[in-house]
VOPA-222259 format. One line per field, with one value per residue (C-alpha): residue number from 0; residue in one letter; x, y negated, z. Coordinates in nm, 3 decimals, m for minus. Example, Ala and Ser with C-alpha at 12.3 -4.5 7.8 and 13.67 -1.06 7.14 Angstrom:
REM residues 2
n 0	1
res A	S
c1 1.230	1.367
c2 0.450	0.106
c3 0.780	0.714
This chain:
REM residues 426
n 0	1	2	3	4	5	6	7	8	9	10	11	12	13	14	15	16	17	18	19	20	21	22	23	24	25	26	27	28	29	30	31	32	33	34	35	36	37	38	39	40	41	42	43	44	45	46	47	48	49	50	51	52	53	54	55	56	57	58	59	60	61	62	63	64	65	66	67	68	69	70	71	72	73	74	75	76	77	78	79	80	81	82	83	84	85	86	87	88	89	90	91	92	93	94	95	96	97	98	99	100	101	102	103	104	105	106	107	108	109	110	111	112	113	114	115	116	117	118	119	120	121	122	123	124	125	126	127	128	129	130	131	132	133	134	135	136	137	138	139	140	141	142	143	144	145	146	147	148	149	150	151	152	153	154	155	156	157	158	159	160	161	162	163	164	165	166	167	168	169	170	171	172	173	174	175	176	177	178	179	180	181	182	183	184	185	186	187	188	189	190	191	192	193	194	195	196	197	198	199	200	201	202	203	204	205	206	207	208	209	210	211	212	213	214	215	216	217	218	219	220	221	222	223	224	225	226	227	228	229	230	231	232	233	234	235	236	237	238	239	240	241	242	243	244	245	246	247	248	249	250	251	252	253	254	255	256	257	258	259	260	261	262	263	264	265	266	267	268	269	270	271	272	273	274	275	276	277	278	279	280	281	282	283	284	285	286	287	288	289	290	291	292	293	294	295	296	297	298	299	300	301	302	303	304	305	306	307	308	309	310	311	312	313	314	315	316	317	318	319	320	321	322	323	324	325	326	327	328	329	330	331	332	333	334	335	336	337	338	339	340	341	342	343	344	345	346	347	348	349	350	351	352	353	354	355	356	357	358	359	360	361	362	363	364	365	366	367	368	369	370	371	372	373	374	375	376	377	378	379	380	381	382	383	384	385	386	387	388	389	390	391	392	393	394	395	396	397	398	399	400	401	402	403	404	405	406	407	408	409	410	411	412	413	414	415	416	417	418	419	420	421	422	423	424	425
res X	X	X	X	X	X	X	X	X	X	X	X	X	X	X	X	X	X	X	X	X	X	X	X	X	X	X	X	X	X	X	X	X	X	X	X	X	X	X	X	X	X	X	X	X	X	X	X	X	X	X	X	X	X	X	X	X	X	X	X	X	X	X	X	X	X	X	X	X	X	X	X	X	X	X	X	X	X	X	X	X	X	X	X	X	X	X	X	X	X	X	X	X	X	X	X	X	X	X	X	X	X	X	X	X	X	X	X	X	X	X	X	X	X	X	X	X	X	X	X	X	X	X	X	X	X	X	X	X	X	X	X	X	X	X	X	X	X	X	X	X	X	X	X	X	X	X	X	X	X	X	X	X	X	X	X	X	X	X	X	X	X	X	X	X	X	X	X	X	X	X	X	X	X	X	X	X	X	X	X	X	X	X	X	X	X	X	X	X	X	X	X	X	X	X	X	X	X	X	X	X	X	X	X	X	X	X	X	X	X	X	X	X	X	X	X	X	X	X	X	X	X	X	X	X	X	X	X	X	X	X	X	X	X	X	X	X	X	X	X	X	X	X	X	X	X	X	X	X	X	X	X	X	X	X	X	X	X	X	X	X	X	X	X	X	X	X	X	X	X	X	X	X	X	X	X	X	X	X	X	X	X	X	X	X	X	X	X	X	X	X	X	X	X	X	X	X	X	X	X	X	X	X	X	X	X	X	X	X	X	X	X	X	X	X	X	X	X	X	X	X	X	X	X	X	X	X	X	X	X	X	X	X	X	X	X	X	X	X	X	X	X	X	X	X	X	X	X	X	X	X	X	X	X	X	X	X	X	X	X	X	X	X	X	X	X	X	X	X	X	X	X	X	X	X	X	X	X	X	X	X	X	X	X	X	X	X	X	X	X	X	X	X	X	X	X	X	X	X	X	X	X	X	X	X	X	X	X	X	X	X	X	X	X	X	X	X	X	X	X	X	X	X	X	X	X
c1 m0.002	0.140	0.200	0.255	0.265	0.006	m0.226	m0.373	m0.675	m0.702	m0.425	m0.597	m0.491	m0.607	m0.402	m0.098	m0.112	m0.112	0.174	0.394	0.339	0.406	0.731	0.858	0.823	0.890	1.122	1.127	0.751	0.623	0.334	0.129	m0.111	m0.389	m0.602	m0.840	m0.771	m0.484	m0.339	m0.333	m0.666	m0.862	m0.894	m0.534	m0.595	m0.935	m0.866	m0.642	m0.794	m0.689	m0.836	m0.631	m0.885	m1.074	m1.346	m1.362	m1.304	m1.314	m1.643	m1.702	m1.808	m1.448	m1.230	m1.169	m0.964	m0.651	m0.651	m0.680	m0.442	m0.161	m0.147	m0.121	0.261	0.310	0.072	0.253	0.577	0.453	0.202	0.391	0.071	0.102	m0.177	m0.371	m0.432	m0.785	m0.916	m1.225	m1.381	m1.529	m1.747	m1.899	m1.927	m2.130	m2.369	m2.407	m2.472	m2.765	m2.936	m2.856	m2.580	m2.231	m1.917	m1.632	m1.272	m1.057	m0.681	m0.673	m0.422	m0.490	m0.271	m0.525	m0.581	m0.253	m0.055	m0.211	m0.088	0.272	0.228	0.104	0.397	0.638	0.452	0.443	0.812	0.903	0.702	0.843	1.192	1.088	0.992	0.618	0.478	0.202	m0.026	m0.254	m0.538	m0.581	m0.921	m1.014	m1.327	m1.373	m1.230	m1.222	m1.431	m1.236	m0.905	m0.653	m0.688	m0.804	m0.912	m0.836	m0.924	m0.579	m0.464	m0.504	m0.303	m0.240	m0.203	m0.112	m0.302	m0.559	m0.653	m0.943	m0.909	m1.184	m1.323	m1.689	m1.693	m1.615	m1.910	m2.121	m1.842	m1.742	m2.098	m2.067	m1.743	m1.902	m2.199	m1.959	m1.776	m2.090	m1.980	m2.268	m2.303	m2.558	m2.565	m2.872	m2.727	m2.662	m2.593	m2.814	m2.773	m2.674	m2.353	m2.370	m2.168	m2.147	m1.908	m1.649	m1.785	m2.117	m1.943	m1.658	m1.597	m1.364	m1.113	m1.086	m1.139	m1.079	m1.331	m1.581	m1.775	m2.120	m2.357	m2.725	m3.038	m3.209	m2.872	m2.766	m2.400	m2.166	m1.902	m1.593	m1.573	m1.352	m1.241	m0.968	m0.928	m1.244	m1.471	m1.748	m1.718	m1.945	m1.850	m1.997	m2.108	m2.199	m2.485	m2.519	m2.769	m2.609	m2.786	m2.523	m2.572	m2.377	m2.306	m2.155	m1.853	m1.617	m1.245	m0.991	m0.637	m0.362	m0.294	m0.035	m0.325	m0.522	m0.814	m1.160	m1.350	m1.594	m1.668	m1.849	m1.948	m2.196	m2.505	m2.583	m2.862	m2.792	m3.076	m3.098	m3.334	m3.406	m3.768	m3.760	m3.388	m3.320	m3.030	m2.895	m2.715	m3.042	m3.208	m2.918	m2.925	m3.298	m3.255	m2.956	m3.144	m3.441	m3.218	m3.060	m3.408	m3.513	m3.179	m3.158	m2.866	m2.699	m2.716	m2.951	m2.871	m3.084	m3.030	m3.146	m3.334	m3.546	m3.590	m3.725	m3.971	m4.098	m3.989	m3.746	m3.414	m3.356	m3.079	m3.151	m3.098	m2.723	m2.678	m2.745	m2.621	m2.845	m2.687	m2.341	m2.125	m2.125	m2.143	m1.806	m1.980	m2.175	m2.255	m2.570	m2.934	m3.114	m3.432	m3.630	m3.449	m3.750	m3.915	m3.625	m3.515	m3.744	m3.949	m3.824	m3.466	m3.514	m3.690	m3.419	m3.141	m3.321	m3.375	m3.002	m2.914	m3.124	m2.942	m2.614	m2.716	m2.773	m2.432	m2.249	m2.484	m2.483	m2.510	m2.871	m2.783	m3.017	m2.714	m2.606	m2.634	m2.762	m2.641	m2.818	m2.751	m2.457	m2.457	m2.205	m2.201	m2.012	m2.222	m2.105	m2.074	m1.915	m1.908	m1.541	m1.362	m1.120	m0.994	m0.776	m1.082	m1.039	m1.357	m1.237	m0.905	m0.635	m0.889	m0.921	m1.162	m1.068	m1.126	m1.437	m1.602	m1.590	m1.710	m1.389	m1.314	m1.455	m1.171	m0.796	m0.672	m0.916	m0.855	m0.476	m0.526	m0.743	m0.457	m0.212	m0.440	m0.497	m0.124	m0.058	m0.286	m0.109	0.235	0.123	m0.011	0.294
c2 0.000	m0.344	m0.583	m0.961	m1.251	m1.447	m1.330	m1.607	m1.515	m1.770	m1.943	m2.281	m2.603	m2.502	m2.186	m2.351	m2.635	m2.384	m2.188	m2.494	m2.619	m2.276	m2.217	m2.560	m2.519	m2.145	m2.047	m1.681	m1.626	m1.339	m1.463	m1.280	m1.476	m1.284	m1.395	m1.189	m1.391	m1.327	m1.670	m1.903	m2.074	m2.367	m2.734	m2.778	m2.563	m2.725	m3.080	m3.151	m3.480	m3.602	m3.874	m4.037	m4.266	m4.159	m4.025	m3.899	m3.532	m3.516	m3.413	m3.652	m3.381	m3.245	m3.548	m3.902	m4.159	m4.125	m3.749	m3.745	m4.028	m3.896	m3.593	m3.797	m3.828	m3.455	m3.408	m3.673	m3.488	m3.175	m3.295	m3.606	m3.793	m4.101	m4.332	m4.470	m4.845	m4.988	m5.305	m5.535	m5.342	m5.659	m5.711	m5.363	m5.385	m5.710	m5.555	m5.246	m5.444	m5.622	m5.284	m5.146	m4.925	m4.880	m4.844	m4.694	m4.793	m4.478	m4.427	m4.153	m3.939	m3.717	m3.442	m3.291	m2.918	m2.882	m3.090	m2.901	m2.572	m2.710	m2.842	m2.498	m2.323	m2.554	m2.508	m2.129	m2.104	m2.313	m2.090	m1.774	m1.914	m1.942	m1.578	m1.607	m1.298	m1.366	m1.082	m1.181	m0.972	m0.828	m0.885	m0.887	m0.667	m0.625	m0.682	m0.423	m0.561	m0.565	m0.490	m0.723	m0.540	m0.668	m0.416	m0.510	m0.324	m0.154	m0.131	m0.225	m0.511	m0.572	m0.935	m1.138	m1.439	m1.457	m1.760	m1.728	m2.028	m1.993	m2.256	m2.311	m1.995	m1.790	m1.931	m1.610	m1.373	m1.593	m1.560	m1.178	m1.196	m1.427	m1.194	m0.900	m1.088	m1.226	m1.583	m1.827	m2.070	m2.273	m2.351	m2.587	m2.846	m2.816	m3.064	m3.015	m3.217	m3.266	m3.300	m3.610	m3.633	m3.939	m4.141	m4.340	m4.660	m4.593	m4.567	m4.812	m4.839	m4.533	m4.762	m4.961	m4.686	m4.318	m4.154	m4.423	m4.305	m4.461	m4.392	m4.453	m4.450	m4.119	m3.944	m3.946	m3.994	m3.968	m3.701	m3.573	m3.808	m3.698	m3.898	m3.943	m3.569	m3.447	m3.150	m2.963	m2.602	m2.336	m2.141	m1.813	m1.779	m1.458	m1.471	m1.261	m1.022	m0.973	m1.268	m1.423	m1.758	m2.033	m2.387	m2.641	m2.852	m3.103	m3.089	m3.310	m3.262	m3.505	m3.822	m3.633	m3.470	m3.622	m3.829	m3.681	m4.008	m3.840	m3.888	m3.648	m3.675	m3.522	m3.683	m3.503	m3.517	m3.386	m3.168	m3.061	m2.815	m2.885	m2.802	m2.507	m2.456	m2.274	m2.157	m2.399	m2.102	m1.913	m2.228	m2.283	m1.926	m1.948	m2.268	m2.123	m1.808	m2.009	m2.209	m1.891	m1.750	m2.058	m2.073	m1.709	m1.648	m1.983	m2.331	m2.592	m2.907	m3.198	m3.529	m3.838	m3.952	m3.641	m3.657	m4.016	m3.911	m3.627	m3.349	m3.068	m3.073	m2.819	m2.737	m3.045	m3.262	m3.185	m3.292	m3.609	m3.964	m4.074	m3.804	m3.917	m3.666	m3.290	m3.133	m3.021	m2.719	m2.573	m2.246	m2.396	m2.371	m2.684	m2.724	m2.928	m2.964	m3.129	m2.781	m2.646	m2.927	m2.978	m3.293	m3.484	m3.415	m3.512	m3.836	m3.942	m3.866	m4.038	m4.351	m4.349	m4.308	m4.615	m4.811	m4.692	m4.799	m5.151	m5.160	m5.015	m5.069	m4.795	m4.485	m4.408	m4.397	m4.145	m3.925	m3.888	m3.522	m3.388	m3.037	m2.836	m2.691	m2.837	m2.700	m2.772	m2.537	m2.720	m2.659	m2.340	m2.471	m2.204	m2.247	m2.323	m2.248	m2.538	m2.823	m2.590	m2.420	m2.097	m1.887	m1.579	m1.509	m1.536	m1.589	m1.927	m2.045	m2.341	m2.505	m2.607	m2.269	m2.313	m2.675	m2.818	m3.015	m3.146	m3.149	m3.098	m3.340	m3.239	m2.875	m2.915	m3.111	m2.839	m2.594	m2.810	m2.821	m2.453	m2.389	m2.630	m2.424	m2.104	m2.246	m2.350	m2.005	m1.825
c3 m0.001	m0.101	0.178	0.186	0.424	0.222	m0.047	m0.258	m0.480	m0.760	m0.951	m1.005	m0.835	m0.494	m0.496	m0.649	m0.399	m0.112	m0.257	m0.306	0.046	0.200	0.007	0.079	0.454	0.482	0.195	0.294	0.290	0.078	m0.138	m0.400	m0.625	m0.801	m1.091	m1.296	m1.614	m1.852	m1.774	m1.474	m1.471	m1.322	m1.395	m1.486	m1.796	m1.881	m1.988	m1.690	m1.571	m1.229	m1.008	m0.733	m0.565	m0.255	m0.225	m0.589	m0.567	m0.185	m0.017	0.267	0.512	0.507	0.426	0.535	0.348	0.562	0.544	0.170	0.081	0.301	0.067	m0.258	m0.249	m0.227	m0.518	m0.724	m0.658	m0.824	m1.076	m1.206	m1.314	m1.535	m1.418	m1.709	m1.751	m1.748	m1.908	m1.894	m1.606	m1.454	m1.768	m1.742	m1.361	m1.383	m1.641	m1.420	m1.103	m1.260	m1.315	m0.973	m1.114	m0.972	m1.190	m0.977	m1.044	m1.027	m1.071	m1.339	m1.519	m1.820	m1.951	m2.190	m2.240	m2.432	m2.184	m1.897	m2.031	m2.039	m1.680	m1.565	m1.714	m1.535	m1.198	m1.230	m1.313	m1.012	m0.779	m0.940	m0.875	m0.510	m0.503	m0.551	m0.722	m0.979	m1.074	m1.363	m1.499	m1.152	m0.992	m0.629	m0.604	m0.224	0.120	0.403	0.685	1.010	0.831	0.665	0.334	m0.005	m0.269	m0.629	m0.949	m0.940	m0.574	m0.209	m0.061	0.313	0.414	0.717	0.570	0.299	0.096	m0.139	m0.380	m0.633	m0.865	m0.962	m1.173	m0.867	m0.681	m0.684	m0.605	m0.306	m0.168	m0.193	0.014	0.272	0.303	0.358	0.631	0.781	0.728	0.761	0.463	0.270	m0.097	m0.121	m0.362	m0.733	m1.025	m1.331	m1.643	m2.008	m2.196	m2.423	m2.744	m2.961	m3.179	m2.990	m3.150	m2.977	m2.634	m2.660	m2.288	m2.322	m2.507	m2.183	m1.920	m2.007	m1.765	m1.655	m1.355	m1.333	m1.041	m1.118	m0.901	m0.844	m0.775	m1.141	m1.243	m1.537	m1.499	m1.694	m1.989	m2.277	m2.573	m2.842	m2.918	m2.744	m2.799	m2.627	m2.509	m2.349	m2.039	m1.927	m1.570	m1.394	m1.147	m0.829	m0.982	m1.325	m1.480	m1.700	m1.865	m2.049	m1.927	m2.150	m2.061	m2.219	m2.295	m2.475	m2.599	m2.515	m2.706	m2.920	m3.109	m3.396	m3.277	m3.342	m3.314	m3.071	m2.704	m2.467	m2.102	m1.860	m1.722	m1.402	m1.143	m0.793	m0.667	m0.302	m0.140	0.227	0.309	0.272	0.251	m0.074	m0.295	m0.554	m0.706	m0.760	m0.905	m1.142	m1.260	m1.337	m1.541	m1.723	m1.812	m1.928	m2.159	m2.292	m2.360	m2.559	m2.741	m2.834	m2.603	m2.679	m2.517	m2.670	m2.854	m2.967	m3.138	m2.952	m3.267	m3.255	m2.883	m2.904	m3.172	m2.954	m3.192	m3.178	m3.365	m3.638	m3.878	m4.091	m3.778	m3.807	m4.175	m4.363	m4.333	m4.039	m3.823	m3.912	m3.731	m3.681	m3.334	m3.201	m3.045	m3.335	m3.164	m3.003	m3.103	m3.229	m3.028	m2.780	m2.450	m2.289	m2.282	m2.079	m1.843	m1.543	m1.595	m1.291	m1.372	m1.746	m1.652	m1.414	m1.671	m1.958	m1.739	m1.660	m2.031	m2.115	m1.843	m1.978	m2.330	m2.189	m2.022	m2.325	m2.622	m2.883	m2.675	m2.788	m3.157	m3.324	m3.402	m3.033	m2.930	m2.597	m2.504	m2.233	m1.978	m1.793	m1.444	m1.164	m0.863	m0.584	m0.289	m0.113	0.240	0.464	0.835	0.897	1.225	1.197	0.988	0.787	0.621	0.818	0.828	1.001	1.171	0.901	0.621	0.445	0.175	m0.037	m0.377	m0.566	m0.519	m0.139	m0.153	m0.011	m0.326	m0.655	m0.908	m0.937	m0.675	m0.405	m0.476	m0.452	m0.124	0.023	m0.063	0.125	0.429	0.437	0.402	0.695	0.915	0.810	0.884	1.230	1.307	1.162
């Protein structure tokens, strides 16, 4: 049976952040990092956009400004972000304020999907040189209750410390582990929305501010804006009961790549269930499955022009001179998203889109595409034993899947915090 001082499940920014902090302060520590994918995964590989302004990416129930910002220098030392410049923000902020909308000013860095891959290779090689053992295409399938043993699809590993550092796509599996270990948690919050795609000339703010973050009434916000060499993708999510579905997302390559002339970003509404307390995960699965049913196993897409006329989009909606660009994600089904999105959610998002079109005129061009669904699962909220995200003796849950972060910087920081707790106990 394999043995290690610290087993880290997940090779995204949370797991990497923990491994770097552990090896810096305990050079002889024996670490194994598992990942079921063929390559190291997580947000560093998908667009690699980083935010360095609190509280973006840091859930307020676990972080305060001082606690987050004191970790920024360590992150800068490993990630080497180049902070992007912004222009003319006061103009957009004044327009937003008149409508009761807030535009947040964030310090951002963007490697792009291609740049992120290069960064990951450098990080992995540094950790390997410190003796960290990476085991890719090896999946954790279970944990022995009452014993420090993780069961993978190929072996059993005994650990002194265990860090489960899963992203959003590990949301459901993490719940299975928490149920097995009898860890109390709630997951009553989920973000439901659309991925918007349009020409850069229809959303020119991205020329001044790469990822503008607008917060609208009714708990609607923009999220994950991509431009210059941008494209939309679909991601497969596995539900707890075998109900798989697709959620759309946005990526972009670095500025070294040829510009596409397109912009995409999410419009998300936060939905919370409190009376009665219900599962956001289950709700998201139901909506995702409904969209797959309507789309013949694919996400849906609809032009704004068709939506405003109250008719579905069809194949002809994606040709012709009125609809003056092709979708970057063509493997979607033209349809009527208003039949799939719950009415209250759609009304709140459409209202926010009209506000955004007032702030940055052009967004509601008839050619603009709305993709559905975009679902973000952040809200696993385990009952932690301490500030280091320990849930059982020697077991730590971190990253977006555990709700300790929302993005690369928050995830890396949660890895540092868990590692700090481990170092104290070792």
